[in-house]
C-alpha positions in Angstrom: -54.8 -126.5 -83.0 -55.0 -128.1 -86.3 -51.3 -127.9 -87.9 -50.9 -127.1 -92.0 -48.2 -129.0 -93.8 -45.8 -127.6 -94.9 -46.7 -126.8 -98.7 -50.1 -125.2 -98.2 -50.4 -124.0 -101.3 -53.4 -126.9 -102.7 -55.7 -126.8 -106.3 -59.3 -127.5 -106.0 -61.7 -128.6 -108.2 -65.4 -127.4 -107.5 -67.8 -130.1 -107.4 -71.8 -130.6 -107.0 -72.8 -127.7 -103.8 -69.2 -127.6 -102.6 -68.2 -124.9 -100.0 -64.7 -127.1 -99.2 -62.6 -124.4 -100.5 -63.9 -121.3 -98.3 -63.3 -123.9 -95.3 -59.9 -124.7 -96.2 -58.8 -120.9 -97.0 -60.6 -119.9 -93.4 -57.8 -122.7 -92.4 -54.8 -121.2 -93.7 -54.9 -122.7 -97.2 -53.6 -121.0 -100.2 -56.7 -121.9 -102.2 -56.6 -121.9 -105.9 -59.5 -122.4 -107.7 -59.2 -124.7 -110.7 -61.6 -125.4 -113.7 -60.8 -128.9 -115.5 -60.7 -127.5 -119.3 -57.3 -125.8 -118.3 -55.6 -128.9 -116.6 -53.5 -129.2 -120.0 -52.0 -126.1 -119.8 -51.8 -125.5 -116.0 -48.6 -125.5 -113.6 -49.6 -128.0 -111.2 -46.4 -129.1 -109.8 -46.3 -125.9 -107.3 -49.2 -127.4 -105.1 -48.8 -129.5 -102.2 -51.7 -131.6 -102.8 -54.8 -131.6 -105.5 -58.5 -132.1 -104.3 -61.2 -133.1 -106.7 -64.4 -132.2 -104.8 -67.6 -134.5 -104.6 -69.0 -135.6 -107.8 -67.0 -133.1 -109.9 -66.5 -135.2 -112.5 -70.4 -135.2 -113.1 -70.1 -131.2 -112.5 -67.0 -130.9 -114.7 -66.8 -133.6 -117.6 -64.0 -132.3 -119.0 -62.3 -133.9 -115.9 -62.8 -137.3 -117.7 -61.3 -135.7 -120.7 -58.0 -134.4 -118.8 -57.4 -136.7 -115.9 -54.4 -138.0 -117.6 -52.9 -134.7 -116.8 -54.1 -135.2 -113.1 -51.9 -138.7 -112.6 -49.2 -137.5 -114.3 -48.7 -134.7 -111.5 -49.1 -137.8 -109.0 -46.6 -139.6 -111.1 -44.1 -136.6 -110.8 -44.7 -136.4 -106.8 -48.0 -134.9 -106.2 -50.7 -136.1 -104.0 -54.0 -136.1 -105.4 -57.1 -136.2 -103.3 -60.6 -137.3 -105.2 -63.6 -137.1 -103.1 -66.6 -139.4 -104.3 -68.5 -139.8 -107.1 -70.9 -142.2 -108.6 -71.6 -143.6 -112.2 -69.0 -141.0 -113.9 -66.7 -142.4 -112.3 -66.9 -145.6 -113.8 -65.3 -144.1 -117.3 -61.9 -145.6 -118.3 -58.6 -144.7 -117.0 -59.5 -142.5 -114.7 -57.7 -144.1 -111.7 -54.1 -145.4 -111.2 -55.3 -149.0 -110.4 -58.3 -150.8 -110.7 -61.8 -149.7 -108.1 -65.0 -149.9 -108.6 -67.5 -147.0 -106.9 -70.3 -148.6 -105.3 -73.4 -147.0 -106.6 -75.7 -148.8 -104.0 -77.3 -147.3 -100.5 -75.8 -150.5 -98.8 -72.7 -148.8 -99.8 -73.3 -145.9 -97.3 -73.0 -145.0 -93.8 -76.1 -142.8 -93.0 -75.2 -142.8 -89.1 -73.1 -140.2 -87.9 -72.5 -141.8 -84.7 -71.4 -145.4 -86.3 -68.3 -147.3 -85.4 -64.8 -146.1 -86.6 -62.1 -148.8 -86.7 -58.7 -147.8 -87.7 -57.1 -150.3 -89.4 -53.9 -149.0 -89.8 -53.1 -146.6 -87.4 -49.7 -146.2 -88.6 -50.4 -144.7 -92.1 -49.3 -141.6 -93.2 -52.5 -140.1 -94.1 -53.4 -140.8 -90.5 -50.0 -138.7 -88.7 -49.2 -136.0 -90.8 -50.0 -133.2 -90.7 -51.9 -134.1 -87.7 -52.4 -137.7 -85.8 -56.1 -138.7 -86.7 -57.4 -141.4 -83.9 -61.0 -142.8 -83.4 -61.5 -140.0 -81.5 -61.6 -137.7 -84.4 -64.8 -139.3 -85.7 -67.0 -137.8 -83.2 -69.3 -134.9 -83.8 -70.1 -135.6 -87.2 -73.0 -134.1 -88.7 -75.5 -136.3 -91.4 -73.3 -139.0 -92.1 -70.1 -140.8 -92.3 -69.7 -141.7 -96.0 -71.1 -142.4 -99.1 -70.8 -144.8 -102.1 -67.8 -146.7 -100.5 -65.6 -148.9 -102.9 -66.6 -152.6 -102.2 -63.8 -153.9 -105.2 -60.2 -152.2 -105.5 -56.7 -153.3 -106.4 -54.9 -154.6 -103.6 -52.2 -151.9 -104.2 -54.6 -149.7 -102.7 -53.7 -149.4 -99.0 -56.8 -149.3 -96.9 -56.6 -146.9 -93.9 -60.1 -147.7 -91.5 -63.2 -149.4 -91.7 -66.9 -147.5 -90.9 -70.3 -149.6 -91.2 -74.1 -148.5 -89.6 -74.7 -150.5 -86.8 -75.4 -154.3 -88.0 -73.8 -153.4 -91.5 -70.4 -155.3 -92.4 -67.5 -152.9 -92.0 -66.5 -151.5 -95.1 -62.3 -151.1 -95.4 -62.8 -149.1 -98.7 -63.8 -145.3 -97.4 -60.2 -143.8 -97.5 -57.6 -145.5 -99.7 -54.0 -144.8 -99.9 -52.2 -145.7 -103.2 -48.4 -144.9 -103.8 -47.9 -144.4 -108.1 -44.6 -142.9 -109.5 -42.9 -140.9 -106.7 -46.6 -139.3 -105.5 -49.7 -140.7 -103.7 -53.5 -141.2 -104.7 -56.4 -141.0 -102.5 -59.8 -141.8 -102.9 -62.1 -140.5 -100.2 -65.6 -141.6 -100.2 -65.8 -139.7 -96.1 -68.9 -137.0 -95.9 -66.2 -134.2 -95.6 -68.4 -132.0 -98.0 -70.5 -132.0 -95.0 -68.0 -131.5 -92.0 -65.7 -128.9 -93.1 -68.4 -126.5 -93.9 -69.9 -127.4 -90.4 -66.4 -126.9 -88.5 -66.3 -130.3 -86.9 -62.8 -130.7 -85.5 -62.2 -134.5 -86.2 -62.7 -133.8 -90.1 -60.7 -130.7 -90.4 -57.5 -132.6 -89.1 
């Protein structure tokens, strides 16, 4: 029963071991695969969103060089979703506002049934095009999130907090910031595991 946004054209930059584009196509999105080398000449504004796959900045180093074109797209009104990375995301100038990617195992949530706390139930990202509640985190596979940022500029809005049992809740797994006329989303959630497995809540 998933609802799609008005503009179903999205661009996707593939990351490592990344099957998300095929899952998104199956849902009804018009997915265009982008190579990082082509960003300077690409017509990005036609896309309702651009999605960067997990560890794509390591798999396609040209993303670091051409990242400014992605931020310009956001500034003009686009939505950019960047999935998790590691050392490659510590290069300067990749984020619209300061954000430090965590690298330790303590910044992962490996229990797929770990508790999820909704911090901002009115956040647009949790209400359009589908309403997301704690129930959508049932039935996940293998893990919740990986390399969750702990240090980030207050202009990033926190949406939810997660932790392994007995651990400290971490609010950085899904960060949303306004930038110019658009929105920048940093996502540490393990969607790359959930979408190919057709986990309903992750698809929403």
